[in-house]
N, C-alpha and C positions, 0 to 999 in steps of 0.2 A: 803587744797585741794578743799574745797567747794568754797572758794574765787577765786581760780585759774580757776575752771571750769565756774563759773558765769561770770568772767571777759572775758575769751576767748569767751564764748557763746555770750555775749552782743556785743563784738567788731565784731565778725563774722557776727552776724545777722544784725548789722547796715551797715557794709561794703557791704553785699550781699543782703540787703533788704529782709531778711528772718525773720521768727518768729518761736519760739519753741526751744526745747532742741537740743543742738549740740551733747551732750554725752547721751547715753541711760539711765544710772543710775548713782548715786553717786558712787565714789570710794569705794570699799569694800575690806577689808582685812579679810582673813580667817586664823584662827590659824590651823596650820598643826601639828598634833600630832599622828604619826604612832607608831606602836608597834615594828617594826623591821627595820633593815637596808634595807631590800629589798623594803619596802614601800618608803623610802626616795630616793633610787636609781631610782625607777620607776618614782617618782615625778620629780627628776632632769632631767631624760631623756625626760619626757613630756615637761617640760619647755624649755629645750635647743633645742628641735626639732621643736618647734612652728614656727620659721622663715621659716623652710623648708616646713612645712605643709601649711603655708600661702602663699607660693611661693614668699617670699621676697628675697630668694637666688635662683639663676638659676643653678640647678644641671647639666643641659645639657651643660652649658658653663664652667663647671669645678669649679664652686663656691661651697663652703661648708658653714655650719653654722658657721665655724670659721671666715668667711669673713663678717658676719653680724655685723655691728659696735656697736649695742646696746646689744650684748650678752656677758655674762660673761664666756662662755664656754672656750674661749682661756686661761683665767687665770686658770680655773678648770683643763684643760688638762695639764698645766705646774706644778700643785701641785704634790708632791710626795705621795706615798701610805699612809704614816702615817698621813699626813695632811688631806687627803681625809677621812680616818677613823675617824679623830676627828670631821670633819664637818658633815659627814653623820651619824655616829654612836654615836655622843656625847662623843667621847673618848673611846668607847667600841669597841671591835673587834666583828666580825660577830657572834661568838659563845657565847658572853657575853650578848646578848640582851634579853635573857629569853624567846625568842619566837622560838627557834630552829634554828634561823639564816640561812641565805643563804650565801654561799661563799665557 
């Protein structure tokens, strides 16, 4: 990722006769480790609604986050309940998470 950001920045700066960073900071990955299914469901909602919050889809024209081409929500919507439980709860049902579960 570092090579990619440096290469893109150099090419952009040469082409536009600019100087400095193109991206604010280096790519950062954060480990997500919540204690309950509710935590993961909230996180997934946050991620999948970002295109709408950033106004990358026009809700006034009848578009939805499903129309955003770089989102995985279309695939998520097509999953059955058992598959969603496995992804979100690590194979556990809402009552098995040890945290009182929501559901």
